[in-house]
N, C-alpha and C positions, 0 to 999 in steps of 0.2 A: 895582549891577546885580543883576538877579534871577537867581538860579541855577535852571536847568532841571533840576536833579537830582531824581530820583524817590526818594521816601523808601524806605528799605530794607523797611519794613514791607509796602510794596505788592508787592514781588517775592517775599515769602515765601508759601509754600504755606498755604492755609487749614488751621486745626486740625481742623476737622470737614468731611467732603466733603459737597457738596450733591448730592442726588439728585433731579433734576428731569427730567421727561420734556418733552423739547422738542417743540413742535408741528411736525408734519410729518415727523418721523423715524419710521422703522418700528420695530416692536416691540411687546411685549405687557406689560401690567403684571401684577403678582402677584394682584390682585383678579380680573382676566380669567381666569388660570390656575385659581384656586380655584373660580370660577363654572362653568367648563368641566368641572372634575373632579367637582363636585357634580352637574351634570346627567348626566354620564356614569355616576356611581354610582347615581343614580336609575334610569336605564334598565336597568343591569345587575341591580339588585335586583328590578325589575318582571319581567324576563325570568327570573331565578333563581326567582321565586315559581311559575312554572308547572311547574318540574320535578317536584315530588312528585306531583301529580295525573297527570302524564303517565306516570310510572314505575308508579303504581299501576294505571292503565287498561291499561298494556301488560302487567303481570303478570296482571290479570284476563282479558284478551283471550287470553293465552297458555293459561290454565287452560281457558277456554271452547273454544278451538280443540282442545286435547288431549281435552276431554270429548266434543266433537262427533265427532271422529275416532274415538274408541273406541266411541261410540254406533252409528255407521254400521258399524264393524267387527262389532259385536254383532248388528246387524240382518242382515248378510250371513251371519254364522254361523247364525242362526236360519232364514234362508231356505234354507241348504244342508241344514239338519237336516230340514226338511219338516214338513207339517201333522200327520202320523201320529206324530211323535216329540216333540211339545210337551208333555212331562210331565217330572216331577222326575227320575224314574229315567234316561231317555234323555239328558236334558240334562246330568245329572251325569256319566254314563259317557262322554259325548262331550267333557267339559271345558268346556261352555259356562257352567255355574254352579258355585257352590262346593259342595264335597262335604259341608259341614256343614249342609245344608239340613234344617230340621225340618218346615217347612210343605210339605205335598204339593201344595197347589193354588196356591202363589205368594203374594205376589211373591217371586221368587227373587233371591238375591243372587249377585253375580259379583265382589265386591271383592277376594277372594283369587285367584280363577281368572285374573283379568287384571291382577294386581299394581297395583291402584289407588294403593296406598300402599307405602312402603318396608317390607320385611320381611326381617330378616337380611341376607343378601348380596344380594338382589334389589332393584334400584332401581325404584320404582314410577312411575306417570305423574305423580303429584301431589306427591311428595316427603314427607319424614318428618313435618313439622309440620302436614300437611294431613289434616282428617278427611274423606276421601272415601269415598263409598259408591256402589255401582252395583246396580240393581235391575231385574228383568224382571217385568212383569205381563202375563198371557196371560188374555184373556176373549173372550167372543163378539163377533164383528163386528156392530156395529149400524149402520143407516143414519144419516145425518146428522140433526142436530136439525131438527125441523119436518117431516121426511119421514114419509109414511104407509106407506112401503115395509116389508115385513116383514124381519126380521133375515136375514142371509145364513145358509143352511142349514149349509153346510160351510166356515166361514171363521172364523179367530180373529184378533183384534186384538192385536198385541204392542206393549207400550209399554216402551221402554228409557229409564231415568232414571239420571242421574248427578249427584250433589250433592257439594259440597265447602265446606269453611270453614276458616279458620285459614291458616297459612303466609304470612301478610303480605298476603293478598288478602281482599276481602270474600266473604260467603257467595254461592255461585252455583250454578246448576243447568242441566242440559241434558236436554231430553226429546225423544225421537224415537220415531215410531209407524210401524207397517206392518201390513198385512193379509196373513195367510198363508191361502191357499185350498187346499182339498183337491184332489188330482189328479183 
């Protein structure tokens, strides 16, 4: 008679495990994980590449905002001074321009008068590594280009310019103009 005994080798555990994905069972493979991580890393690197230009643009916009605010402040100071005091002596005495002016007819500097850059213990608008300058040019107010109208008899055009470079931002400038009319 034939014995129905199962050989001992059939009950023994296999010496090496078999890793097979059975169809229909939930789960993910190592290949799927690697592909997913690779795609995620690609998107992260594309997103991270936009940071340096954004930071640079933000810094430059900040400098321009500071410059335009200071230029508007200068225009208001000059309007308060009035038409009759638009000269080096009066503007220096009123603290509108720097006291070290050599040029009597302009353009006049206000780099020190308004602390455009750090000096000693004073913190400037543009920081220590920025080469910022501010100038005021005063001239006769002329009609617009192409106009045949004569120049305004008692009016001066005032141009306030602020330029900066360095400090981690590209070179920039802000120019504001106004016309001051005699009373």
